[in-house]
N, C-alpha and C positions, 0 to 999 in steps of 0.2 A: 193427575188422577192416579190413584193406586191401582195396579193391576197385578195379576198373579205372575206376570213375566217381569215386572219391575217393582218388587215389593220393597217397602221401607224396613220391614222386619222379616227376617228369615224364619220360616216355620217348617218343622219343629226345631227347637233349639235347646241348649243346655241339657241334652239327653243324658249324659254321663252323670252329672251331679244330681239331676232330678231322679235318676234311677237309684242312687245312693240314698237320697232323701226318702223315696218311697219305701225302700227296705227298712229304714229306721222308723218310719211311721208305723209300718206293719208290726214291727217288733214291740214298739211302745203300746200300741192299741191291744196287742195280744195279751198284755199284762193288765191293762187298765179297764178294758171294756169288752162287753159282748155285743156284737153288731147283729141287728135283724134288718136285712136289706130286702125290701119288697119292690117288685116291678122291674127287675133286671131285664126282662124281655122287652121293655119299652125303650131300651137304649139303642139309638140308631147306630149302624155300623160305621158311618162316616159323617163328616161335616159337609158344608158349613153348619155349625151347631153352636147355640148359646145355651149354656146351663144357667138356670136361675133358681135361687133358693132363699129361704128365710135366713136371717142373720141374727142369731141370739147370743152367740158366743165366739170367742177368738179361735176356738178349735174347728169352727165350721169349714174353713177352707181345707184344713188338714184332713177332715173326714171325707170331703169330696174327692180329694186326691186318693184316699185309701180305698174308696169303693168303685173308682173308675180306672180304666186303663187308657183313656184318651191322653194324648200329649197336650195337657191343659195349659192355657195361658189365663192368668187371673188379672182382672181389674180390681184394684184395691186402693184404699185411702193412703195418702202419703204418710200419715201417722196412725198409730193404733193406741189411742188413749185409754181404751178399755181392756188392754191386753198386757201381759207381762213383757218386760223389756227383751227377753230372749226371742220373742216372736219377730222382732226386727231383724235379727240375724237370719232366721229361717226365710223371711220374706226376701232378703237380699240374696241369699243363696239360690232360692227358687227363681228369682227374677220376675217379680210381679210387675205389671204395667201400672205405675203409680198415678193416682188421681189426686190432684190438689183440690180438696173440697172448697166450695165457694167460688170456683172458677170453671170455665168451660173445658179446661184440660185438653185442648184441641190436639196437641201432638200425641197424647196418649190414645185418644179416640181414633186418630189416624192409624196408629200402630195396631189397635184392636181390629180396625177394619182390614188391615193387611192380613191378619190371622184368618179372618173369615174369607177374604178373597182367595186364600190358598186352601180352602176347604178345611180349615182348622176348627178347633173347639175352644171356645171362650167361656170362662166361668165368671159370673157376676152376681153379687148380692144386691138386688135393686134398691133395698132400703138405704144403702149408703153408710152403714155402720151398725154396731151391735150395742146401742145404748139402752135397749129394752128387750124383754123376753116375750113380747107379743108382736104380732104382725102390724107393720106400718105402711103408709103409702110409699110408692117407689120414687126414686130420683129418675130423671129423664134418660140417662145414658143407655140403659139396656134396650129400651124401646127404640131409641134413635138408631142404635146399631142394627137392630132387627129390621127396621124399615129400610136402611141403606143397603144391607147385605142380602136381604131375602133369605136369611138363614132360618132353619127350624129352631124352635125353642123347646127345651126340655126342662120341665119344672121338677124341683126336688123339695121334699119336706123333711127337715132334720129335727129330731127330738131326742133329748137326753144328754146332749153334749155339755150343758152347764153343770151336770151332775158328776162329770168324770173325775175331776180333782177332789171335790168334797167327798166322794165315795172312796177314793184312794186313800185319803187321810184317815178314813175309818177302817182301812184294810179290806175294802169291798170293791167289786167290779161294777161299774155302771152299765146299765142297759141302754144302748143307743139304737134308735129306730130311724131308718132312712127309707122313705117311700119315694119311688121314682114314678112320676106321672107319665102320661102319654104325650109324646111330642106334638106340637101344633105349629101352624104356619106352613109356608112362609107368609109374610104380611102381603096383603093385596090392597093397593092404594085405590081409594074411591075419590075420583076427582070432584065429586059433588060435595065433599066434606073437607073442611080445612085440615091441612096435614097435621098441624099441632094438636087439634082435637083428636085425630086418629091416633097419634102417638100417645096422648094421654089415656085414651081408651085402651090401647094395647098394653100400656103399663099396668093399668088396673086389672086387665084380663090376666096378665102374668100373676099378679098377686092373688087373685081369686083362685087360680089353679093351684098355687102353692098352698093357699088356705085349706083346700080340700085334702091336703096330704099331711096336715099336722093336727094335733089334738084340738078339739073345739074351744077349750079355754085359752088357747094360744093364738087364736085367729084375730084378736084385737080389732083393728079398724075394719076388717073384712068378715067379721062374725055376723051371723044372722040373728044372734041373741043380743037384744038391746043392753042387757046387763053386762055382757062381756065388752061391748063397745064402750059403754060408760066407764067401766073399770080401766079401759085403755086410754081414756081421754088424757091428752097432754103428751102421750108418747109419739104422736104423729109430728110433733114440732122438730124440725131438722136443726140440730145444734149449730150447723155452719150456715144457716140461712142468710145471716147478715154479716158474715165474717169470712176471711180467706185463711185457709190452713197454711201454716208456714213452718 
């Protein structure tokens, strides 16, 4: 069993290179975008903490790094088919905890648990990829870690990042809005309800709280508007449901 005294993954780590990367991110965003960050007062001072947010663009993790000062560990897919090739270099330099989609990725989840056991901060995009620009149902990893770690969960709503490079090509700065919701949790087990059902419910609760932080037309599967849900039909299909990422 992982404990804070015998961790499989030391936390925090890669502090020097991550400091350099943070400075580079700040420099790039100072040229490309104007950030409107709302809800900074909701950010807990310490962990264990799981950050969860919508995932519409390959810049989402970079934006989360930019607006926080936590020593962040990211769970991310082994491959980034919807992102430019240079993002692989960034991911390797940062040192994400890779998830092989279509598998349980047990070793990676154990390392993520190590982070939380050491009162660390973990960032996860529960949808499991950025193949759409509307909100979709979560994969089980974030809820599973929240259940096992009893960490607080901090929802983030990210808007405007898909516009950053299109605006730059026109010589303009994009407007990026990030809303930080109120933390919730930790998870409380109800022995009268099957654990898997509780985990599913927690996953959907995460997504509903994220939905409150993004524009109504982006809420997709979690919109209260039937027309928005209908327009999002099909985006909830997980591309790796019946295959293994290699």
